[in-house]
VOBA-1610 file (N, C-alpha, C; in pm, whole numbers, padded with zeros to 5 digits, always signed):
BEGIN
Unk+02288-00326-01630Unk+02248-00276-01499Unk+02098-00243-01502Unk+02022-00285-01399Unk+01879-00257-01398Unk+01852-00107-01394Unk+01745-00064-01458Unk+01706+00077-01453Unk+01659+00111-01312Unk+01653+00240-01283Unk+01605+00283-01152Unk+01461+00237-01130Unk+01383+00228-01238Unk+01245+00181-01224Unk+01241+00032-01194Unk+01330-00046-01254Unk+01336-00189-01223Unk+01375-00210-01077Unk+01459-00122-01024Unk+01499-00132-00884Unk+01382-00099-00792Unk+01291-00013-00837Unk+01168+00013-00761Unk+01078-00109-00767Unk+01064-00168-00885Unk+00980-00287-00901Unk+01029-00399-00809Unk+01161-00418-00801Unk+01217-00527-00720Unk+01210-00500-00571Unk+01182-00375-00533Unk+01179-00339-00392Unk+01311-00287-00339Unk+01411-00282-00426Unk+01542-00232-00383Unk+01535-00084-00347Unk+01454-00008-00421Unk+01436+00135-00395Unk+01291+00162-00356Unk+01268+00257-00264Unk+01130+00289-00225Unk+01063+00377-00329Unk+00932+00384-00321Unk+00855+00472-00409Unk+00721+00500-00344Unk+00661+00610-00384Unk+00526+00644-00338Unk+00427+00579-00436Unk+00397+00452-00412Unk+00316+00375-00506Unk+00169+00415-00496Unk+00102+00412-00612Unk-00041+00443-00614Unk-00124+00330-00672Unk-00064+00241-00750Unk-00139+00128-00807Unk-00040+00025-00859Unk-00087-00101-00861Unk-00001-00209-00907Unk-00086-00327-00949Unk-00041-00397-01053Unk-00094-00528-01084Unk+00023-00617-01124Unk-00005-00732-01180Unk+00103-00826-01208Unk+00205-00777-01310Unk+00164-00688-01400Unk+00253-00643-01507Unk+00289-00495-01502Unk+00223-00417-01414Unk+00241-00272-01418Unk+00254-00214-01277Unk+00311-00094-01272Unk+00326-00023-01146Unk+00311+00127-01173Unk+00245+00197-01081Unk+00232+00342-01090Unk+00277+00404-00959Unk+00353+00512-00968Unk+00405+00577-00848Unk+00427+00725-00877Unk+00435+00804-00772Unk+00455+00948-00789Unk+00596+00979-00837Unk+00605+01075-00928Unk+00735+01127-00971Unk+00794+01207-00855Unk+00918+01178-00816Unk+00977+01249-00702Unk+01034+01385-00743Unk+01036+01414-00873Unk+01071+01549-00920Unk+00958+01596-01011Unk+00842+01625-00953Unk+00722+01647-01034Unk+00714+01788-01093Unk+00636+01797-01200Unk+00601+01928-01254Unk+00494+01993-01167Unk+00400+01913-01117Unk+00293+01959-01029Unk+00265+01848-00929Unk+00193+01881-00823Unk+00154+01778-00727Unk+00065+01674-00796Unk+00093+01547-00767Unk+00015+01439-00825Unk+00073+01384-00954Unk+00182+01441-01003Unk+00250+01392-01124Unk+00289+01245-01101Unk+00235+01158-01183Unk+00247+01014-01163Unk+00313+00947-01283Unk+00393+00846-01256Unk+00457+00767-01361Unk+00394+00628-01365Unk+00369+00580-01484Unk+00311+00446-01504Unk+00409+00366-01588Unk+00447+00249-01538Unk+00550+00170-01607Unk+00507+00024-01622Unk+00561-00043-01725Unk+00551-00189-01727Unk+00659-00243-01633Unk+00632-00351-01564Unk+00734-00408-01476Unk+00850-00466-01557Unk+00821-00517-01674Unk+00929-00566-01760Unk+01008-00447-01814Unk+01138-00453-01800Unk+01221-00340-01843Unk+01236-00340-01995Unk+01173-00241-02057Unk+01184-00218-02202Unk+01217-00071-02220Unk+01322-00042-02294Unk+01369+00096-02307Unk+01268+00184-02381Unk+01226+00141-02499Unk+01145+00225-02587Unk+01001+00175-02588Unk+00909+00262-02557Unk+00770+00220-02539Unk+00713+00155-02663Unk+00757+00197-02782Unk+00703+00140-02904Unk+00774+00013-02947Unk+00865-00036-02862Unk+00920-00170-02880Unk+00836-00274-02806Unk+00738-00229-02729Unk+00650-00322-02660Unk+00559-00391-02762Unk+00516-00512-02729Unk+00422-00581-02818Unk+00290-00505-02818Unk+00210-00519-02922Unk+00081-00449-02924Unk-00006-00479-02802Unk-00010-00604-02760Unk-00092-00639-02644Unk-00038-00574-02517Unk+00095-00575-02500Unk+00155-00516-02380Unk+00135-00365-02379Unk+00148-00302-02495Unk+00128-00157-02504Unk-00016-00120-02472Unk-00109-00198-02524Unk-00251-00171-02496Unk-00281-00190-02347Unk-00226-00295-02287Unk-00250-00321-02145Unk-00193-00209-02058Unk-00076-00157-02096Unk-00017-00047-02020Unk-00108+00075-02022Unk-00166+00105-02136Unk-00254+00221-02146Unk-00387+00200-02074Unk-00437+00080-02073Unk-00559+00052-01997Unk-00532+00070-01848Unk-00417+00022-01802Unk-00378+00041-01662Unk-00362+00190-01632Unk-00298+00263-01724Unk-00279+00407-01705Unk-00412+00480-01698Unk-00510+00435-01774Unk-00643+00497-01770Unk-00704+00484-01631Unk-00693+00367-01570Unk-00745+00347-01435Unk-00675+00439-01336Unk-00543+00448-01348Unk-00467+00533-01257Unk-00504+00680-01277Unk-00519+00721-01403Unk-00552+00861-01433Unk-00684+00901-01368Unk-00779+00811-01365Unk-00907+00842-01300Unk-00887+00863-01150Unk-00795+00786-01091Unk-00764+00806-00949Unk-00697+00938-00924Unk-00602+00975-01011Unk-00534+01104-00997Unk-00635+01218-01009Unk-00722+01209-01108Unk-00821+01315-01130Unk-00916+01329-01012Unk-00949+01217-00948Unk-01041+01221-00834Unk-00974+01274-00708Unk-00842+01259-00699Unk-00772+01297-00576Unk-00705+01434-00583Unk-00673+01480-00704Unk-00600+01606-00721Unk-00685+01702-00804Unk-00726+01815-00749Unk-00809+01909-00826Unk-00740+01953-00955Unk-00806+01934-01067Unk-00749+01971-01196Unk-00858+01968-01302Unk-00829+02027-01419Unk-00924+02025-01529Unk-00912+01898-01613Unk-00791+01854-01633Unk-00765+01733-01711Unk-00639+01664-01658Unk-00623+01538-01697Unk-00497+01468-01674Unk-00422+01465-01806Unk-00311+01537-01811Unk-00228+01536-01930Unk-00147+01407-01939Unk-00120+01364-02061Unk-00047+01239-02084Unk+00075+01270-02171Unk+00190+01218-02129Unk+00312+01241-02207Unk+00402+01119-02202Unk+00469+01094-02312Unk+00573+00992-02319Unk+00697+01061-02376Unk+00803+01068-02295Unk+00926+01134-02339Unk+01030+01027-02375Unk+01070+00950-02274Unk+01155+00835-02302Unk+01303+00861-02307Unk+01347+00983-02273Unk+01490+01012-02278Unk+01556+01014-02140Unk+01475+01022-02033Unk+01532+01040-01900Unk+01576+00907-01837Unk+01492+00806-01847Unk+01518+00675-01787Unk+01497+00570-01894Unk+01592+00478-01913Unk+01579+00376-02019Unk+01481+00265-01981Unk+01362+00305-01947Unk+01256+00212-01907Unk+01125+00279-01945Unk+01049+00218-02034Unk+00926+00279-02086Unk+00837+00329-01973Unk+00783+00449-01989Unk+00693+00502-01887Unk+00604+00612-01944Unk+00489+00626-01881Unk+00390+00726-01918Unk+00379+00826-01804Unk+00382+00955-01837Unk+00359+01061-01739Unk+00210+01094-01735Unk+00152+01095-01616Unk+00015+01144-01595Unk+00026+01271-01511Unk-00018+01384-01567Unk+00008+01513-01504Unk-00123+01590-01485Unk-00164+01614-01360Unk-00282+01698-01338Unk-00257+01837-01395Unk-00348+01886-01477Unk-00323+02015-01541Unk-00447+02103-01537Unk-00421+02231-01516Unk-00526+02333-01522Unk-00503+02430-01636Unk-00381+02424-01693Unk-00349+02506-01810Unk-00243+02433-01890Unk-00232+02466-02016Unk-00142+02394-02106Unk+00002+02398-02056Unk+00043+02509-01997Unk+00182+02523-01954Unk+00219+02427-01841Unk+00119+02368-01775Unk+00150+02270-01670Unk+00222+02148-01728Unk+00209+02127-01859Unk+00272+02012-01924Unk+00409+02043-01981Unk+00460+02162-01956Unk+00588+02203-02014Unk+00703+02144-01931Unk+00774+02049-01988Unk+00882+01983-01915Unk+01004+02072-01898Unk+01002+02189-01959Unk+01110+02286-01935Unk+01086+02366-01807Unk+00966+02355-01751Unk+00936+02425-01626Unk+01024+02371-01513Unk+01057+02455-01415Unk+01131+02404-01298Unk+01048+02299-01225Unk+01114+02194-01182Unk+01046+02091-01103Unk+01017+02147-00964Unk+00907+02102-00904Unk+00871+02151-00771Unk+00920+02052-00665Unk+00933+02100-00544Unk+00973+02016-00431Unk+00851+01994-00342Unk+00818+01867-00319Unk+00702+01832-00237Unk+00752+01757-00114Unk+00718+01802+00007Unk+00765+01733+00128Unk+00721+01587+00130Unk+00801+01505+00197Unk+00774+01361+00201Unk+00635+01330+00257Unk+00596+01402+00362Unk+00464+01377+00421Unk+00353+01405+00321Unk+00369+01511+00243Unk+00268+01544+00142Unk+00268+01441+00029Unk+00386+01392-00009Unk+00393+01289-00112Unk+00320+01163-00066Unk+00341+01125+00059Unk+00273+01006+00112Unk+00122+01028+00115Unk+00081+01149+00152Unk-00062+01182+00155Unk-00123+01175+00015Unk-00053+01230-00083Unk-00102+01227-00221Unk-00111+01084-00273Unk-00008+01004-00246Unk-00007+00866-00294Unk-00125+00788-00236Unk-00149+00805-00107Unk-00260+00734-00044Unk-00394+00781-00099Unk-00407+00913-00121Unk-00533+00967-00173Unk-00561+00915-00314Unk-00458+00910-00398Unk-00476+00860-00534Unk-00508+00711-00532Unk-00432+00635-00451Unk-00454+00490-00443Unk-00598+00458-00403Unk-00652+00539-00312Unk-00789+00515-00265Unk-00893+00541-00373Unk-00855+00615-00477Unk-00951+00652-00582Unk-00927+00581-00715Unk-00826+00496-00723Unk-00797+00428-00849Unk-00916+00342-00890Unk-00956+00355-01014Unk-01072+00283-01066Unk-01049+00132-01056Unk-01137+00063-00985Unk-01124-00081-00969Unk-01032-00123-00857Unk-00978-00027-00781Unk-00890-00059-00669Unk-00744-00048-00708Unk-00661-00009-00612Unk-00519+00015-00641Unk-00441-00114-00661Unk-00485-00223-00600Unk-00411-00349-00610Unk-00287-00355-00524Unk-00259-00249-00446Unk-00134-00245-00370Unk-00132-00350-00259Unk-00242-00364-00187Unk-00244-00461-00078Unk-00228-00603-00131Unk-00294-00632-00243Unk-00284-00766-00301Unk-00143-00794-00350Unk-00080-00694-00411Unk+00057-00712-00460Unk+00153-00733-00344Unk+00132-00658-00236Unk+00219-00673-00120Unk+00202-00810-00056Unk+00077-00856-00051Unk+00052-00989+00006Unk+00119-01097-00078Unk+00119-01079-00209Unk+00182-01178-00297Unk+00333-01182-00278Unk+00392-01067-00243Unk+00537-01061-00222Unk+00579-01111-00085Unk+00488-01105+00010Unk+00523-01139+00148Unk+00560-01286+00160Unk+00663-01318+00238Unk+00697-01458+00259Unk+00579-01532+00320Unk+00554-01649+00270Unk+00442-01727+00321Unk+00467-01766+00467Unk+00364-01750+00548Unk+00375-01793+00687Unk+00380-01945+00692Unk+00456-02002+00784Unk+00463-02148+00793Unk+00326-02207+00827Unk+00271-02285+00736Unk+00134-02335+00755Unk+00123-02438+00866Unk+00237-02497+00906Unk+00232-02595+01015Unk+00251-02531+01151Unk+00265-02398+01154Unk+00281-02326+01280Unk+00146-02319+01350Unk+00134-02371+01472Unk+00004-02370+01541Unk-00051-02230+01564Unk+00038-02131+01584Unk-00010-01994+01601Unk-00078-01945+01474Unk-00014-01970+01360Unk-00071-01928+01232Unk-00202-02001+01205Unk-00206-02129+01235Unk-00328-02206+01214Unk-00444-02150+01295Unk-00416-02113+01420Unk-00522-02058+01504Unk-00565-01920+01455Unk-00468-01840+01411Unk-00502-01708+01357Unk-00588-01720+01232Unk-00559-01819+01149Unk-00639-01839+01028Unk-00784-01870+01064Unk-00804-01951+01166Unk-00940-01983+01210Unk-01010-01859+01266Unk-00937-01784+01348Unk-00998-01669+01414Unk-01029-01555+01318Unk-00947-01538+01214Unk-00963-01425+01123Unk-01058-01451+01007Unk-01089-01576+00981Unk-01172-01609+00865Unk-01304-01532+00867Unk-01329-01456+00761Unk-01454-01383+00748Unk-01459-01250+00820Unk-01353-01214+00894Unk-01354-01087+00967Unk-01298-00974+00881Unk-01358-00856+00895Unk-01314-00738+00822Unk-01308-00619+00916Unk-01223-00521+00881Unk-01218-00398+00959Unk-01309-00298+00890Unk-01409-00251+00962Unk-01510-00163+00902Unk-01451-00025+00877Unk-01441+00011+00749Unk-01402+00145+00704Unk-01455+00156+00563Unk-01410+00253+00486Unk-01462+00267+00350Unk-01424+00149+00261Unk-01316+00079+00296Unk-01273-00034+00214Unk-01317-00169+00271Unk-01355-00172+00401Unk-01395-00298+00466Unk-01296-00410+00434Unk-01169-00382+00456Unk-01063-00477+00422Unk-01063-00596+00518Unk-01031-00715+00468Unk-01028-00833+00555Unk-00913-00828+00654Unk-00927-00904+00763Unk-00817-00926+00856Unk-00741-01048+00805Unk-00614-01029+00770Unk-00535-01136+00711Unk-00428-01182+00809Unk-00424-01312+00843Unk-00320-01362+00934Unk-00182-01342+00873Unk-00085-01304+00957Unk+00052-01285+00910Unk+00150-01339+01013Unk+00269-01371+00967Unk+00377-01415+01055Unk+00508-01377+00988Unk+00594-01308+01061Unk+00720-01258+01005Unk+00837-01301+01093Unk+00944-01346+01030Unk+01068-01367+01103Unk+01123-01230+01141Unk+01171-01216+01265Unk+01219-01086+01311Unk+01327-01106+01416Unk+01426-01016+01420Unk+01529-01025+01523Unk+01470-01001+01661Unk+01537-01052+01762Unk+01490-01034+01899Unk+01501-00889+01942Unk+01423-00852+02042Unk+01431-00718+02098Unk+01338-00620+02031Unk+01339-00498+02084Unk+01254-00392+02030Unk+01300-00357+01889Unk+01204-00321+01805Unk+01234-00288+01666Unk+01217-00139+01642Unk+01319-00077+01586Unk+01307+00062+01543Unk+01213+00067+01423Unk+01148+00182+01398Unk+01057+00191+01283Unk+01119+00147+01151Unk+01245+00183+01127Unk+01310+00147+01000Unk+01319-00005+00985Unk+01354-00074+01095Unk+01365-00220+01090Unk+01228-00283+01071Unk+01128-00228+01139Unk+00992-00282+01125Unk+00942-00267+00981Unk+00963-00150+00921Unk+00920-00128+00784Unk+00984-00228+00689Unk+01111-00257+00711Unk+01181-00352+00625Unk+01122-00491+00639Unk+01092-00532+00762Unk+01032-00664+00786Unk+00896-00674+00718Unk+00818-00566+00724Unk+00683-00567+00668Unk+00681-00546+00517Unk+00796-00511+00459Unk+00800-00485+00316Unk+00743-00350+00278Unk+00740-00257+00374Unk+00688-00123+00350Unk+00802-00030+00306Unk+00769+00076+00230Unk+00874+00169+00186Unk+00947+00234+00304Unk+01078+00247+00291Unk+01157+00313+00394Unk+01109+00457+00412Unk+01106+00502+00537Unk+01067+00639+00566Unk+00918+00659+00584Unk+00837+00555+00562Unk+00693+00567+00580Unk+00661+00593+00727Unk+00564+00678+00753Unk+00525+00710+00890Unk+00472+00586+00961Unk+00516+00566+01087Unk+00469+00455+01169Unk+00424+00510+01304Unk+00304+00473+01345Unk+00256+00505+01479Unk+00200+00378+01541Unk+00172+00381+01670Unk+00122+00261+01737Unk-00008+00290+01810Unk-00083+00184+01833Unk-00209+00196+01905Unk-00231+00068+01985Unk-00293+00082+02101Unk-00322-00035+02182Unk-00431-00118+02113Unk-00414-00250+02114Unk-00505-00339+02042Unk-00650-00321+02085Unk-00673-00308+02215Unk-00810-00293+02265Unk-00875-00168+02208Unk-00800-00059+02201Unk-00854+00065+02143Unk-00882+00047+01994Unk-00791-00021+01925Unk-00804-00038+01780Unk-00931-00116+01745Unk-00962-00218+01825Unk-01078-00303+01795Unk-01203-00265+01874Unk-01199-00155+01947Unk-01308-00124+02040Unk-01445-00117+01974Unk-01453-00061+01853Unk-01583-00049+01786Unk-01629-00182+01726Unk-01538-00279+01718Unk-01574-00409+01664Unk-01607-00510+01774Unk-01553-00488+01893Unk-01580-00580+02004Unk-01700-00537+02087Unk-01745-00414+02071Unk-01861-00365+02147Unk-01990-00425+02091Unk-02079-00467+02181Unk-02206-00526+02137Unk-02289-00427+02055Unk-02275-00298+02086Unk-02350-00194+02014Unk-02258-00113+01923Unk-02149-00176+01878Unk-02052-00107+01793Unk-02091-00106+01647Unk-01992-00092+01560Unk-02018-00075+01416Unk-02079-00199+01352Unk-02065-00315+01416Unk-02117-00438+01356Unk-02266-00457+01382Unk-02315-00398+01492Unk-02456-00412+01531Unk-02496-00560+01540Unk-02402-00641+01586Unk-02426-00786+01592Unk-02342-00844+01706Unk-02402-00865+01824Unk-02325-00916+01939Unk-02252-01047+01910Unk-02313-01136+01832Unk-02248-01263+01802Unk-02120-01241+01720Unk-02127-01150+01624Unk-02008-01120+01544Unk-01904-01047+01629Unk-01950-00959+01718Unk-01857-00889+01807Unk-01780-00989+01893Unk-01845-01098+01930Unk-01777-01200+02011Unk-01660-01263+01936Unk-01668-01270+01805Unk-01557-01325+01727Unk-01435-01233+01735Unk-01459-01103+01730Unk-01348-01008+01744Unk-01291-01012+01886Unk-01378-01034+01984Unk-01331-01048+02122Unk-01241-01170+02135Unk-01279-01280+02070Unk-01199-01402+02076Unk-01062-01381+02012Unk-01060-01310+01900Unk-00933-01280+01834Unk-00847-01191+01922Unk-00908-01089+01980Unk-00835-00998+02069Unk-00777-01073+02188Unk-00856-01162+02247Unk-00810-01241+02362Unk-00688-01325+02324Unk-00695-01390+02208Unk-00584-01474+02164Unk-00457-01391+02145Unk-00470-01277+02079Unk-00353-01194+02052Unk-00288-01142+02180Unk-00369-01112+02280Unk-00316-01057+02404Unk-00264-01166+02498Unk-00326-01285+02493Unk-00286-01391+02585Unk-00175-01480+02530Unk-00177-01506+02400Unk-00084-01601+02342Unk+00040-01537+02281Unk+00035-01407+02256Unk+00148-01336+02199Unk+00200-01233+02298Unk+00328-01206+02290Unk+00392-01114+02384Unk+00405-00975+02324Unk+00363-00874+02401Unk+00382-00735+02359Unk+00298-00694+02240Unk+00180-00753+02225Unk+00097-00722+02108Unk+00056-00575+02106Unk+00074-00514+01990Unk+00024-00379+01967Unk-00004-00361+01819Unk-00071-00255+01786Unk-00107-00228+01647Unk-00013-00122+01591Unk+00049-00153+01479Unk+00136-00058+01409Unk+00058+00000+01291Unk+00044+00131+01290Unk-00028+00200+01183Unk+00076+00259+01088Unk+00074+00213+00964Unk+00178+00248+00867Unk+00116+00333+00755Unk+00175+00450+00730Unk+00122+00539+00629Unk+00032+00645+00690Unk-00035+00719+00605Unk-00121+00828+00650Unk-00255+00823+00578Unk-00354+00891+00636Unk-00486+00895+00573Unk-00473+00952+00431Unk-00558+00908+00340Unk-00682+00834+00362Unk-00668+00683+00369Unk-00547+00628+00348Unk-00533+00482+00351Unk-00414+00443+00437Unk-00443+00374+00546Unk-00341+00334+00642Unk-00339+00182+00651Unk-00219+00124+00647Unk-00205-00020+00668Unk-00187-00045+00817Unk-00263-00138+00871Unk-00257-00168+01014Unk-00207-00311+01034Unk-00110-00327+01123Unk-00054-00458+01156Unk-00068-00478+01306Unk-00149-00574+01348Unk-00160-00609+01489Unk-00065-00726+01514Unk+00045-00700+01585Unk+00153-00797+01594Unk+00204-00814+01737Unk+00241-00937+01770Unk+00308-00968+01895Unk+00404-01083+01869Unk+00487-01114+01967Unk+00585-01222+01952Unk+00523-01356+01992Unk+00540-01457+01905Unk+00493-01590+01943Unk+00604-01664+02017Unk+00580-01789+02051Unk+00676-01866+02131Unk+00809-01886+02060Unk+00809-01874+01926Unk+00932-01891+01848Unk+01001-01759+01817Unk+00947-01649+01871Unk+01008-01518+01849Unk+00964-01450+01721Unk+00872-01512+01645Unk+00822-01449+01523Unk+00718-01343+01558Unk+00706-01243+01471Unk+00598-01146+01483Unk+00475-01205+01415Unk+00369-01223+01490Unk+00248-01286+01436Unk+00127-01202+01472Unk+00022-01217+01395Unk-00102-01143+01420Unk-00183-01131+01293Unk-00234-01011+01268Unk-00309-00989+01144Unk-00275-00852+01087Unk-00307-00836+00958Unk-00294-00705+00895Unk-00425-00671+00825Unk-00449-00541+00808Unk-00568-00495+00737Unk-00541-00354+00685Unk-00640-00295+00622Unk-00626-00160+00566Unk-00742-00075+00613Unk-00711+00048+00657Unk-00813+00144+00697Unk-00821+00251+00589Unk-00939+00273+00536Unk-00957+00377+00435Unk-01059+00477+00484Unk-01021+00604+00487Unk-01109+00712+00531Unk-01083+00835+00447Unk-01177+00870+00361Unk-01157+00988+00276Unk-01250+01100+00319
//
């Protein structure tokens, strides 16, 4: 039977992820000793950490170092404590624990309860500070079903989005997307599942014109009327060619995933996605 961590890796179970690459994943401990208590795991299920190959063990610690710097930058503390216990879950993992005193590392201490909204806030804050980038958006894009390349809507979106970015601290690109979706209005839970987002993540909506207002204005954040015209062309296409287009904001500051989506002629949800970072 897969470990609970393998079920998180596969997407079967949700987690407050803070960093990911092809071989590793880091997420908040849901029964933490302190706020920001983070677990770092190899995606390959190995029970005992010292059964890992030397190269795999070294790579896990290098990844953990990057994550630890993000935790330290996002959670006030004197040091990031490191622990490997290995008796709770039969899947190798490293504990990264923000600490201000030695007793913060005592696993006999009562675990604290952190509200879901605060957990999401902490995860986003840490992800935004991970050394070299969290890799979460790239990992999610790699998991997402490929949009049909022969779909004329997708082809046009690819042309319109090429080279466009949403101006924020991350200046993330606008990436064309297309998702199969059931007909009718979608409840937040159904939308999150379609997008591959963790269940229970906060979802809000915004009108497309408002979302792009600073990018379509001639005197907006781009300071380039010609470039602003490209965002206007994208906005026009989304509003004219897709039905019910709106922007879904997923997650909470400092890092929010934005999906501008409407229904195409085939009933698919199409548009673009990007990331807003504000610390």
